[in-house]
N, C-alpha and C positions, 0 to 999 in steps of 0.2 A: 503493500499500499504506500503511495507516494503522496504527498501533500506538501502544498507550498503557502507558507504564511508570509504576508508582507503588511507591515506598519510603517507609517511615516510620522515624525514628531518635529516640532520646532522648539528649540531650548534657547533661552537668553543668556547663553554663554558662548565665548569666543569658540571657533572650531577647533583651535590648538588644545583648548581645555577639554573639549568633549572627547576629542581623539586620544589625549593623553590618559583620561579617565577609562577609557574602554579598552586601551591598547593592552593593559594589565586585565585580562578576561576574569580573573579571580574576583573582581569587583561585581559580576554577576550576582553573587550572593547578597548584595545590598541591594539591588533593586528588582530581581526576578523572584516572585514567591514561589516558583516551581523549583527553586534551588534552596536546598537547605544550608549547604556548605560548599565552597569552592576554594581550591588551594593550588598555586602555582608550583609545579613540580621541577620545572627547570630553574636552576638558582641564578642570581644576578638579574641584569637588565632583560626586559622582553625583546625578542627578536623572532624573525621567521623559525620555525622548528619549535619553539617554546611549547611545553605542554602543560595542560591544566587537568586536575581531577576534580569534577562536580559530584556532589551527592544529590540527586534529584529528589524531589519530595512527591512522591506517587502515592496517593491513597493512604498517607500515612506511613509509609515504608520509605527507606534510603536506598536509593538505587544508584550505584555508580555509573560514571561516564566520563571518559577520557576525550578531551579535545586538545587539538593541536593548531597553532597559529600557521596558516599556509601561505598567507599574503599580508603584506603590510605596506601601504603607501601611505607616507606621512600626510596626516591630515586630510586624507581622501577616502581611504578604503581598506577595511579589515576583512578577511576571511578565515574562518575556522571550521575544522572539521571534527565531528564528534562521533564516537562509536561506542555502543555497548552491545550485550548479547540480543537485544531486541530492537535497537534503534540506531540509524545512521543519520548523521545531520550535517548539514553544510550552511553555515550561518555567514551572511555577508552584511557587513554594516558600512553604508556609504554616508559622506559627510561633505556638506555643502555650505560655505559661508554666505549666508543672506545679507546680513550686515556684520559690521565689526563685533557686535554682541548678540547676534542672532544667528543660530545654526540649525540647519535642517539634518535630520538623522532619519535614514531608511534602514530598517532592520528587516532583512529577508532571510526565513529560514526554509529550507529544502529538507523535509523529513521523509524519510523512507522506514516504515514500521514492518518490521519482519513477523511472519507468522500470525498475522490478524485475519480472524475469519471474514469472509464477505460480509456476512450479516451484520458486522460490527462496525463495518468501514463508514458508512453514512452516518449513524449515530454519533460516532466519534468527531466528525467535524466541527458542530458547534463547540464542544468542549475544547478542542484543539485551537480554534479561533479566540475563544475567550482567554485562553492561557497566553497567546501571542498578544492580545490587547492589554492584559494585566502587565505582561512584562515590559512593554514599552511605555505603559503609564507610569510603572515604577520606575524606568530609566528617567523619564521626564522629572519625576519628583526628586529623584537623587540628583540630578544635574542642576536643577534650578535653586537659586539663591533666595531664600525666604527675605521678605522686605523686614520683617520684625520677628522678636523673640516669640516663641510659642506661649499661649496663655494656659493656665491651669483648665483642665477639662473637667466637665462635670461628673464624667464617669470616674476620673481618677480621684476626684475630691472624695466622692461617695465611697470608693474603695478604701482610701484611707481612713475615712470614719468608721467603717465596718471591720477596718483591722485585718481579718482573716483574708478577704479578697486580695488585699493589697499584698499580704504575705505570699500567697500563692503566685502573684505575678513575679516574685524574686527568682523563680525558676526560669528555664530557658522560654516558657510559654510567654512571658511578659515581654521579653525582647522579641520575639518572633511576631508578636502583635503590633509591634511599631508600626505606624504608617510609612514613615521615612527612615530607612537605614543607611541612606546614602552618605558617603564621606568623600565629597569632592571638591570642597574649598582647599585649594592648594595653599601651602605654608613656606613658600620659596622666600628665603632671605630672613626667616625667623629663626631665634635660637630658643631652644627648649631644654630646659633642665629637669632632669626627670631621676627620682630615687626608685631603688629595688627595681632595676631594670634586667636582672639576670633571668627571670622565669615568671611565669604567671601572667597577672594583669600588666605588669610592668614592661615585660618583654613584648607582649601583644600591642601594647600602647606605643612603644618605642618603634616597632615594625611599622604600624599605621602612620605615625608622624614622619618616618623616613620616605614612606611611600609618597606622602603629601608634599615632600621636598624641605622638610624642616632641618636645620643643623641640630644635632643632637649633643647634648653634654650629660653623659650618664655618670651617675654616682653609685658605687657599691663597695663591699668590703674585701672581695676576692678578685685579684689581678686576672687569673685564668678564666673565672666565670664571666668577667667583663668582656674579656677578648671573644670568648665564645658567643655572648649575647651580641656583640659587634658583628660577628660572622653571620649570625643568624639574621639579624635585621638586614645586612647587605644582600644576603641570599634572598630575602622577602622582597625587598624594595628595589633592588638593582641600582642603589644609590652608589655615589663615589666614596671610597673609603675615607677621605678628607671631611666627609660631613658629619662624622661620627667622632666624638672625643670622649674619654671617661677619666674619672677620677676615683682614686680609693679612699674610703674613709669608713670607719666603724661607726655607724649611726647611733648606737647606744651610748657613745661617750660625746657629751657637749663639746669637750675640747676638740675632738675630732670634727665636729660639724663646723666649728668656729674656723678650725685651720682649711677645711675644704672650701668654705665659703670665702676665705681670704683668696686661695688660690683660683677660684672661679672669676671672682671680681677683676684679679690681674689680668686673666686671660679674656674674659668676655665682659667688658663694660656695660653692655646693653643686653638684657634678658628679656624676651618676648613672653615666654610662659614658664612658670615653675610648677611642676606637678610633684607634690609629696605623696608618693605611694608606698613607700617601704613601711612593712609593718612585721610584727612578730606576736605570737600568741602562745607563750610558754605555758606549760602544764604545772610548773611548780614555781614558787616564787624565787626571783633571783634578783640580786643587787648589783648594780654596776659598780665599777671601781670608783666612781664619783660619789656613790651613796644613793641613787635613785633607782627604785623599782624598775626592772627591764621594760615591762609593758608599758608603763608611763613614760619612761624615757624615749623610746623608740616611735610610739604611736602618737604622742603629743609634743613633748618637750623638743624633740629633734626638729619636727616640721614648723614649729613655731619659731624655734631659733633660726632655721634656715631661712624662712621667708622674711625675717627680720633682719638678718645679717645681708641677705641678697637684695635689701630695699634700695641701695645707692644704684644698682643695675636696673631697677624696674622704673617704668615711666609710663606717662598716659598712654593707655592702649594696652598695656603689659597684664598679664593674667596670672592668678595664683590659684591652684586647684588642688585642694586637699581631700584625699581618699579615705572615706569612712567606711562605716560598715551598718547594714541593717540592723545588727543587733544592738546599736546604739538605742533604738527604740525601748528596748527594755531596762534601760539603765539611767539612773539619774547621776549626780557627781557628789561622792561624799567627801565634802571638804576637810571633815575631821578625820578622815583615813586615805587621803588620796594616794598615798603609797602603800596602801593595802598591807600595813604593817599588822593589823588585828584579824587575820583571817584572810586567805587568799583563794580564789578561785580564777582559774585562767581566762574563762569566758566572761565572767564579771569582770575582771579587772581590763580586759580588752574593750569591753563594750563602754565602760566608764571613760577609759582614755580617749575613745573615739568620740563620746558624747563632749567631752571637753574640748577636743579639737574643733568640733563643729562649732559649739559655741564661741570660741576664740575666734574662729574664721568670720562669723557674723560681726564680731566687735572690731576687728582689724578692717573688715569692709567698710564699716562707717567711719573708722578712723582715716583711712586712706582714700576714700571716695574723692576728696577734694583734689588729689593726686592723679585722677583718673585711671586708677589700677583697680582691676576688678578681682575680687575674692570670693570663690565660691566653694562649697564642698559638694561632695556626692558619695553615693554608694553603688557598688556594682551588682547587686543582687547576690543571689547564691551561685557562686562559680566554683567550678572544679579546677583547683590550682594545687601543685605542690605544697604549698603552705596550708591550705585546708586539708589535704589527704594527712599531712602530718601531725596537725594540731588537733583536727576534729575527725578522727578515723571513723567513729561510728555514724557521725552525720553524714560523711562523705559517702560512705557505703549505702546507708539507707536512701539517700537521694540520688544517687549515682546517675540512674537513667533520666533524670529531671534537672540536673545542675547545668548551669551555661558553661560554656566553654570560656577560655580566657579572653578571646577576641570578643565575645557577646560582653562580657563584663566591662572590658577595656572601652566600648563604644562610647559612652557618654564622656569619658575623660577627653578622648580626641575631638568629639564634637565641641565640648566646651572651650577646647582650646583653638579650634579652627574656625569656628562659624562667625562670620562677620556681623550677622545680625544680633549678636549677643554682646556686642560692644556696650559697655555701661551697665549691664546685668550685673548686679554685685549683692553679696550677703545671702545667697539663696542655697537651698539644699536640693540637689537634683538627682533624679533616678530616671533611667530610660528617657532622656531628654525632656523631662517635665520637672517642674518645681513640685516639691512635697513639703508637707509641713515638718517641722522638726520634732515637734511633740504630737504624740498621738495617746499615750496611755497617762492616766492621772498621776500626779505625783513626781513625774520626772523632768519637767521643766525647771530650769534655774531662773529664781527671781532675778530683777535686775541687781540688786544689791549682792546676791550670791555670785551671780555672773561676774561681777566687778571683783568680788573677792577672789574669785578664781584667777582671772586676770593678774591680779596684784600678786599671788602667790607664785603663778608661773613665771612672771616677770623677774620676780625677786631670785627665783631659782636659775634663771638665764643670765642674771646681771653681771655675773663674772666673766661671762663668755661673749659680751657685746662690745668690748674694749676696741676691738681691731677694725672698726668700721664707723662711718659717720650715718646716723640714721636720718631719713628726711622728715620723719614724722616723731612727734614726742611720744 
């Protein structure tokens, strides 16, 4: 059975942007609802012969299909051939510049379905046409740049109030329901500083930042793992090796955070995005050499110190993104025992530290708003990462089939950093590209006086490590 599907759209983007986005065909997972996951198998820059592995979503089942780029004419045409046991596809994308910021894209798919009974062929046509229209509609959404930041939807607000439906969306189901998964706003010329880049969410975010053209400054504690992460990112994005730099630092030690901040300031006087992603969830209470409980040090003190120490490099338009956790909803902040000296549970200490970080992010957002620096926090949902598998093995095992992968969890981080329509949006808490309330359960919110007391305590703890830089704000 042979079928030809053909659709044409017009997008308000340059032809170069549209071609660049689609040349890496693994972006199809961002715009075609019939594709669950897509991966570039050929490392490095995309060229003729590059192969891609797609996991098609057919009636709830994951069906693999391999594609190869067979023709590539810059800003004009892409041809890809796909094959699996039941389907052969020849996809042709043609690009025409109608105006400087208006591009026409025609997507033609010639499909050969093997072993399809005659009586099924005619009924299948409407379904195939619908799939084609959904794909190009998704592509248009992915490429268009919204004029303004998204508003809180009534559906999302209701789920937050009901609590359980919102928690169910922490799984991959919530990510897959997003109407727009596109990451097509390029970051050429921008410098992104990212902690915790060697695995999980950090590695996924670094890979996507690199594909979007950003200069990466990675901070981690292990030289070999940083080198391995850089290689992984370059294989994913095809970027030049000169676009990725890394610095070694033990982020549980504030002296190390201060030192690496000095090194970054010396090398990068201008930073466009800071992502505080590194985190730990120890099962037993540990105290750092500087006397702080480890969970608090890494998940709260270190990110606050880094954002304050890098302030001289931040300017109007710069963005700070602090990665929190949905577990924060279950915790307040016990100022009388912030170091967890009177009883320690890893998950509770982690949730408290993340709650404190989100609260402080809101406060610094207000403080730095006049500087034009946007500070936001987000949580990634329930993602399957090496850290989760190690720290929460029972949770990881119980929800294994429903957890997000790292790329799903990192999506909102990259979107917050790259999207021009978010300029000036500050002090918010985000999940799946939507604002969400910080407080859902009663008794967890910090009053203004307690929030101020938290800020004073944290700044006193950091005071001895602020000497090497001049702050732009009091």
